[in-house]
Structures are given as C-alpha cells and as structure tokens.
C-alpha positions in Angstrom: 34.3 -7.4 28.8 37.2 -8.8 30.9 40.8 -8.5 30.0 44.1 -9.3 31.8 47.5 -7.8 31.2 50.1 -10.2 32.7 53.8 -10.2 33.1 55.4 -13.2 34.8 58.6 -15.1 35.2 57.6 -16.7 31.9 57.6 -13.5 29.9 59.5 -10.8 31.8 63.1 -10.6 33.0 63.6 -10.8 36.8 64.8 -7.2 37.0 61.6 -5.9 35.4 59.4 -8.0 37.7 61.3 -6.6 40.7 60.5 -3.1 39.6 56.9 -3.9 39.0 56.6 -5.6 42.5 57.2 -2.2 44.0 53.7 -1.3 42.7 51.9 1.2 45.0 48.4 0.5 46.2 46.9 3.1 44.0 47.8 1.4 40.7 44.3 -0.1 40.3 42.6 3.2 41.0 44.9 4.8 38.5 43.7 2.3 35.8 40.1 3.1 36.7 40.7 6.8 36.5 42.3 6.6 33.1 39.1 6.3 31.1 35.3 6.0 31.8 35.4 2.8 29.7 37.0 1.0 32.6 34.4 -0.4 35.0 36.8 -1.9 37.5 40.3 -3.1 38.1 42.1 -5.6 40.4 45.9 -5.8 40.4 47.8 -8.9 41.5 51.5 -8.2 42.2 53.7 -11.0 43.6 57.3 -11.9 43.5 57.0 -13.6 40.1 54.2 -11.8 38.4 52.3 -8.5 37.8 48.8 -8.8 36.5 46.0 -6.2 36.0 42.5 -7.6 35.6 40.2 -5.0 34.1 36.5 -4.9 33.3 35.7 -2.8 30.2 32.5 -1.3 28.9 31.9 -3.9 26.2 29.9 -1.9 23.6 32.8 0.5 23.2 34.7 0.0 19.9 38.2 -1.4 20.5 37.5 -1.8 24.2 40.4 -4.3 24.6 42.9 -1.9 23.1 41.7 1.0 25.3 42.0 -1.3 28.4 45.5 -2.3 27.6 46.5 1.3 27.0 45.0 2.3 30.3 47.0 -0.4 32.1 50.3 0.6 30.4 49.7 4.3 31.3 48.9 3.4 34.9 52.0 1.2 35.2 54.2 4.0 33.9 52.5 6.6 36.2 52.8 4.5 39.3 56.0 2.4 38.9 58.0 4.4 36.4 58.2 1.4 34.0 57.5 2.9 30.5 55.4 1.3 27.8 58.5 0.8 25.8 60.3 -1.1 28.6 57.2 -3.1 29.2 56.8 -4.0 25.5 57.4 -7.7 24.9 57.3 -8.6 28.5 53.6 -9.0 28.9 50.7 -10.8 27.3 47.0 -10.0 27.1 44.1 -12.3 27.7 40.5 -11.4 26.9 37.1 -13.0 27.1 37.0 -16.7 27.9 40.8 -16.8 28.4 40.7 -14.5 31.4 39.0 -16.8 33.9 41.0 -19.8 32.7 44.2 -17.8 33.2 43.3 -16.5 36.7 42.0 -19.9 37.8 45.4 -21.4 36.7 47.3 -18.7 38.5 45.3 -19.1 41.7 45.8 -22.9 41.6 49.5 -22.5 41.3 49.7 -23.9 37.8 51.5 -20.8 36.5 54.0 -20.5 39.4 57.7 -21.0 39.4 57.1 -24.2 41.4 53.9 -25.8 40.1 51.3 -26.1 42.9 52.9 -23.6 45.3 50.3 -22.6 47.9 51.2 -19.0 48.7 49.6 -17.6 45.5 46.1 -18.5 46.5 46.3 -16.1 49.5 47.8 -13.4 47.3 44.9 -13.7 44.9 42.4 -13.3 47.8 44.4 -10.3 49.1 44.3 -8.7 45.7 40.5 -8.7 45.6 40.4 -7.5 49.2 42.7 -4.6 48.3 40.5 -3.7 45.3 37.4 -3.7 47.5 39.2 -1.4 50.0 40.2 1.0 47.2 36.7 0.8 45.6 38.0 -0.4 42.2 36.4 -3.8 41.9 33.2 -4.5 40.0 30.5 -7.1 40.1 32.1 -9.2 37.3 35.6 -8.9 38.8 34.1 -9.9 42.2 32.6 -13.0 40.6 35.8 -13.7 38.7 38.0 -13.7 41.8 35.6 -15.5 44.0 35.3 -18.3 41.4 39.1 -18.4 41.2 39.3 -19.2 44.9 36.7 -21.9 44.4 38.6 -23.4 41.5 41.8 -23.4 43.6 40.2 -25.2 46.4 38.8 -27.9 44.0 42.2 -28.3 42.4 43.8 -28.8 45.9 41.1 -31.2 47.0 40.7 -33.4 44.0 44.1 -33.5 42.4 47.6 -34.4 43.4 49.0 -31.0 42.4 49.3 -29.6 45.9 51.1 -32.7 47.1 53.4 -32.7 44.2 54.2 -29.0 44.1 56.5 -27.3 46.5 56.5 -23.7 47.7 59.4 -21.4 47.0 60.3 -21.6 50.7 60.5 -25.4 50.6 62.5 -25.4 47.3 64.9 -22.8 48.7 65.6 -24.9 51.8 65.9 -28.1 49.7 68.6 -26.3 47.7 70.2 -25.3 51.0 70.4 -29.0 52.0 73.6 -29.4 50.0 75.3 -26.9 52.3 73.8 -27.9 55.6 74.7 -31.2 57.3 72.8 -30.7 60.6 69.9 -28.2 60.7 69.7 -28.4 64.5 73.2 -26.9 64.6 72.4 -23.9 62.4 72.2 -20.4 63.9 69.3 -19.0 61.9 68.3 -15.4 61.6 64.9 -14.8 60.0 64.4 -11.2 58.8 60.7 -10.4 58.4 57.5 -11.1 60.3 54.8 -11.4 57.6 52.9 -14.4 56.2 56.0 -15.6 54.3 58.1 -15.5 57.5 55.6 -17.7 59.3 55.7 -20.2 56.5 59.5 -20.1 56.5 59.7 -20.6 60.2 57.4 -23.6 60.0 59.4 -25.1 57.2 62.7 -24.5 59.1 61.3 -26.4 62.1 60.2 -29.3 59.9 63.8 -29.6 58.8 65.0 -29.6 62.4 66.2 -26.0 63.0 65.9 -25.0 66.7 68.3 -22.0 67.1 66.2 -19.3 65.4 66.1 -15.5 65.9 63.9 -12.9 64.2 64.5 -9.3 63.2 61.8 -7.0 61.9 62.8 -3.8 60.0 59.3 -2.5 60.9 59.7 -3.2 64.6 57.4 -6.2 65.0 60.0 -8.8 66.1 59.0 -9.0 69.7 55.3 -9.8 68.9 56.2 -12.3 66.2 58.9 -14.0 68.5 56.4 -14.2 71.4 53.8 -15.8 69.2 56.2 -18.4 67.7 58.5 -19.1 70.6 61.8 -17.7 69.1 64.2 -14.9 70.1 63.6 -11.3 69.0 66.5 -9.2 67.8 66.5 -5.5 68.5 67.6 -3.0 65.9 70.8 -2.2 67.8 71.8 -5.9 67.8 70.8 -6.7 64.2 74.3 -6.4 62.6 76.0 -8.4 65.4 73.4 -11.1 65.2 73.6 -11.2 61.4 77.3 -11.6 61.4 77.0 -14.4 64.0 74.4 -16.3 62.2 75.2 -19.2 59.8 71.9 -19.1 57.9 70.0 -15.9 57.2 66.7 -15.8 55.5 65.1 -12.5 54.4 61.4 -12.2 53.5 60.2 -8.7 54.0 58.1 -6.3 51.9 60.7 -3.6 52.2 61.4 -1.8 48.9 65.1 -1.4 49.7 67.7 -4.0 50.8 67.7 -4.7 54.5 70.9 -6.8 54.5 74.2 -5.6 53.1 77.9 -6.2 53.5 78.0 -3.8 56.4 75.8 -6.1 58.5 78.1 -9.2 58.0 81.6 -7.7 58.4 82.5 -7.3 62.1 85.8 -7.8 63.9 86.5 -10.7 66.3 85.3 -10.1 69.8 82.0 -8.4 69.1 79.4 -10.7 70.5 75.8 -11.3 69.8 73.6 -13.0 72.4 76.8 -13.8 74.4 78.5 -15.7 71.5 81.9 -14.8 70.0 82.0 -14.0 66.3 84.4 -15.3 63.8 84.8 -12.8 60.9 83.8 -13.7 57.4 86.5 -15.4 55.4 88.1 -17.1 58.5 88.7 -20.8 58.5 85.7 -22.9 59.2 83.2 -20.0 58.9 80.6 -19.9 56.2 77.2 -18.2 55.9 74.3 -19.0 53.6 71.9 -16.1 52.8 68.6 -16.9 51.3 66.8 -13.8 49.9 63.0 -14.5 49.4 62.1 -10.8 49.1 60.6 -9.1 46.1 62.0 -6.6 45.6 65.2 -8.1 46.7 65.9 -7.7 50.4 69.7 -8.4 50.2 72.3 -6.2 48.5 73.8 -8.3 45.7 77.3 -7.3 47.0 76.7 -9.7 49.9 77.3 -12.6 47.5 80.8 -11.3 46.8 81.9 -11.6 50.4 84.4 -14.3 51.3 82.6 -17.2 53.1 79.1 -16.0 52.1 76.8 -17.8 49.6 73.8 -15.9 48.4 70.7 -17.7 47.1 68.0 -15.4 45.7 64.7 -15.9 43.9 66.2 -15.8 40.5 68.6 -18.6 41.4 65.8 -20.6 43.0 63.7 -20.2 39.9 66.5 -21.6 37.7 66.8 -24.7 39.9 63.1 -25.5 40.0 62.7 -29.1 38.8 61.1 -29.5 35.4 58.4 -31.8 36.7 57.4 -29.1 39.1 56.9 -26.7 36.3 54.4 -28.9 34.6 50.8 -29.1 35.8 49.0 -32.4 36.0 46.3 -33.1 33.4 43.8 -33.5 36.2 44.5 -30.0 37.5 44.2 -28.4 34.1 41.0 -30.2 33.5 39.5 -28.8 36.7 40.6 -25.3 35.7 39.1 -25.6 32.2 35.8 -26.9 33.6 35.6 -24.1 36.1 36.4 -21.5 33.4 33.7 -22.9 31.1 31.2 -22.8 33.9 32.2 -19.2 34.7 31.6 -18.3 31.0 28.3 -20.0 30.7 26.9 -18.5 34.0 28.1 -15.1 33.0 26.6 -15.4 29.5 23.3 -16.5 31.0 23.4 -13.5 33.3 24.1 -11.2 30.4 20.9 -12.2 28.7 18.8 -11.9 31.8 17.7 -8.2 31.1 16.4 -9.3 27.7 14.5 -12.3 29.1 13.0 -10.2 31.8 12.0 -7.6 29.3 10.3 -10.2 27.1 8.4 -11.8 30.0 7.3 -8.4 31.4 5.9 -7.5 28.0 4.1 -10.8 27.5 2.7 -10.9 31.1 1.5 -7.3 30.6 -0.5 -8.5 27.5 -1.7 -11.5 29.5 -3.1 -9.4 32.4 -4.9 -7.2 29.9 -6.5 -10.3 28.2 -7.4 -11.8 31.6 -9.1 -8.5 32.6 -11.2 -8.6 29.4 -12.1 -12.2 30.0 -13.3 -11.4 33.5 -15.3 -8.5 32.1 -17.0 -10.9 29.7 -18.0 -13.3 32.4 -15.1 -15.7 33.1 -16.6 -16.4 36.6 -14.9 -19.8 37.1 -11.5 -18.7 35.9 -11.1 -21.3 33.3 -10.2 -18.8 30.6 -7.6 -17.2 32.9 -6.1 -20.6 33.7 -5.9 -21.5 30.0 -4.3 -18.1 29.1 -1.7 -18.5 31.8 -0.9 -22.0 30.7 -0.6 -20.9 27.0 1.7 -18.0 28.1 4.0 -20.4 29.9 4.2 -22.7 26.9 4.9 -19.8 24.5 7.6 -18.3 26.7 9.4 -21.6 27.3 11.1 -21.9 23.8 12.3 -18.3 23.5 13.6 -18.3 27.1 15.5 -21.6 26.4 16.8 -20.3 23.1 18.0 -17.1 24.8 20.1 -19.0 27.2 21.5 -21.2 24.4 22.4 -18.1 22.4 24.0 -16.5 25.5 26.1 -19.6 26.2 27.5 -19.4 22.7 28.3 -15.7 23.0 25.3 -14.5 20.9 23.1 -12.8 23.6 23.1 -9.6 21.5 21.2 -11.5 18.7 18.4 -12.2 21.1 18.2 -8.6 22.3 18.2 -7.4 18.7 15.4 -9.8 17.8 13.2 -8.5 20.7 13.7 -5.0 19.4 12.9 -6.0 15.8 9.8 -8.1 16.6 8.3 -6.3 19.6 10.1 -3.0 19.9 11.3 -4.1 23.3 14.4 -2.5 24.9 15.8 -4.2 28.0 15.4 -2.0 31.1 19.2 -1.5 31.6 19.6 -0.4 28.0 16.6 1.8 28.1 17.9 3.6 31.2 21.3 4.2 29.6 19.8 5.4 26.3 17.7 7.9 28.3 20.7 9.1 30.2 22.8 9.5 27.0 20.0 11.5 25.4 19.7 13.8 28.4 23.5 14.4 28.6 24.3 14.2 24.9 26.8 11.5 25.5 27.4 8.0 24.2 25.6 5.4 26.3 27.6 3.0 28.3 26.8 -0.2 30.3 27.6 0.0 33.9 
C-alpha cells in the first residue's frame, strides 16, 4: 500500500514550510525505523513543499493510519515540528491517488508557478537520496521512475512547460518594474548550486553582464571559472554586497547569509575598485531577491533605507492566476499515466497467484503425460492434445485474474485458489512458514 503525507504552499503557512525544508537527510530512514510495517520511504523536501511517500505492509489492519503516524513522529524527531503544529497543514493520499499526485507534482502542476521546471530534478534527487540511504522499495522505485516518465510526456505533448514560468523567471519579471537597464546592474549572486546556474542563465537572457558570485561554502572560484563571471572572496563579501545594486541569494544554507551588517558600509570602502555610496543616500537603491529555502536573507534587510526585499513568500503572492491553473491536456496526461501505473501494479500483484495456479496445473499435466507415455503414446498425439487442452483451460482464469486485479480485487482470485485447489502463492507460503517459525504475524515484503 502506498501513501503520501504532503504539506505544500496550498495547505501550510510559509513559516512552517521553511522549518520543514530544514529536513535532515535521515528523515526517510527515521520513518522506516518507526515500525516494521513500513517497507520503504522517499522524502521530497523543496522550497514550497514537504512530502513523505511511504510503502506500507498492506495486510496490516489500519496500515494507512500507522503510516501517517510514523511520518508525523519522524518529522517531529528530525525537524522539531510537532504533530500538533503539523495538524491541519498536511493532507494524506492513499492508493490510486498517490501516483496521480506525485505525477502532478513532478510535472509542475502543483507548483507555485504552474509548469515550473526545477521540481522534476528535485523529484529525481529525492529518489536518488532514498537509494543512497537504503530506504526505497521496489514499488517506490517504480512510482518515482514513472513520475519522471509522466513529467517528460507532459513537457513533450502539452503546452504547460511553455506557459509555465520558473520561480527564478517570475522573480526577475517582478524585478523588471524596478530595473530600467539590466546591463547597467551590478549583480551579486550568492550561491553556486543548480538554482544559481538557472538564475545566472536567466539574468543573462535579460541582458545582465556585470555579475559576481559568492559562495558561503567556498565554491565561488570554480563556479565563476565555469560560467565566466567574477568570484568574490569571503573577505570581500560585505563590501561587494554593499556595492551591488541587485543581490540574488539561492543557497542551501540553513541560516541567513545576508544581513544588514553586509549592506551598511561607510563611504570610501571600495569593492573591486569602485566607490560605495551608503544605503539611504540619494540615487542609491538595492533590490535583494531571496530564493533560498530556508530564507537566506535576514528579514531586517527589508527595513533598511534604500533596500527592497523580494522573498519567496512575496513571489508566490504575485504568481499570475493563469500560471496556477494546469491545462486540461496536462491533467489528462497525468491521469492516464496514473491509471496505467495502477493497472500495471495490480497485474503485478496477482502474478504470484497466477504463477501458483499454472505451476499446479502444469504439475498435473506432466503427471498425465508420463502416464500416457507409459501406456504407449509413441507418436505424442495424446501429449499434444493434453498440452493444448491445458492452455485452453488456463486462458480464462488467467484473463479473469488480471481483470480482477485491475479492479482492485486480486485477493478474491487468491482466495478462490485456496478454496478450490488448496493453493497458496509462493510468496504467501514463505511468509506463513516464517511467521509460524518465529511466532509472529506474517507480513509481505
């Protein structure tokens, strides 16, 4: 059984999402360790959402409730956000709703700006992280791989990607009202990750040429050399920040990397050979765009004279309504992909029962063929007839098994095998044996 506990910009306040975004890497393993009923967990934490995808041992009574409780306890243990604080800020999806939700998320349909492209990479990295931590499971692997396929199809066959804008693009579009000539801006980019690369490319598209980069983690020189911009050393960070007219932060730091102390310097202190005009002086203004989550900029920066602060919460409020609405074509692709995921999974779930039936019947067939040969079936006609009859007899129950599985009734087929033939699928038989030997309740791995 798959379930998803999700908190996003649609359900949770910005402050709570900010705290959840500080999620340590061990949150998925904490979920898995909470109870043996959890088969695997993948956690997706981005600037506008926190989601835990969990595979539960389906036969367990109230598996869904146990899974949600495990997630809430893991969240509290790893982030400090209590269940009481989390209450009302999250929703739960189970069963067929899980793939449709994740496919929508991966395609950008649930983003602040519909169709934004960064989320697809974040979904892939979430799976990679779970693999590294050993917390994924075969069904979660299939779920996240199909999510990437659905995202690519949405991108290729619909106009969503062309209509949607990333948060970076939206932020710079909002900045247009303050910037007359992008080529004249003195830009300081704080951060060297994937978001920084996207930001740099978008800045250049708009005509920015005077760009420096600072890295709190010390990677500025490598990033600058790769992209042809100026690196800023730690000793020069404050002077460069005070001198810049546009500052964009996009780091993964958990504490602010830009504060009032970086922007308030007396006249005469130069950065890169340029004189600095102090904040609040005539003709001087700075725009600070904070794309970090948690926030990279101390909110007090926004109170400085001559400084305007644009953060993710403000950007979200300015997202155009049309960007928040997915196209019908994209939703249709996602629903189709989710239906296919469910049908394929359902067929796979009935496979042990079908294999058990065919093994039983073919065992009987081989016994009858051996008797026929002993009675003189020298030309093999009886064997041929028996094999043909067996194929005919197996066709209908096999087809029916897949039909039942597709409608969520695979357990009825398994029960019928047990009632009519006394057959127990191999996986269930193994678990029953282990449970008897250890005196514990059986579980499906």
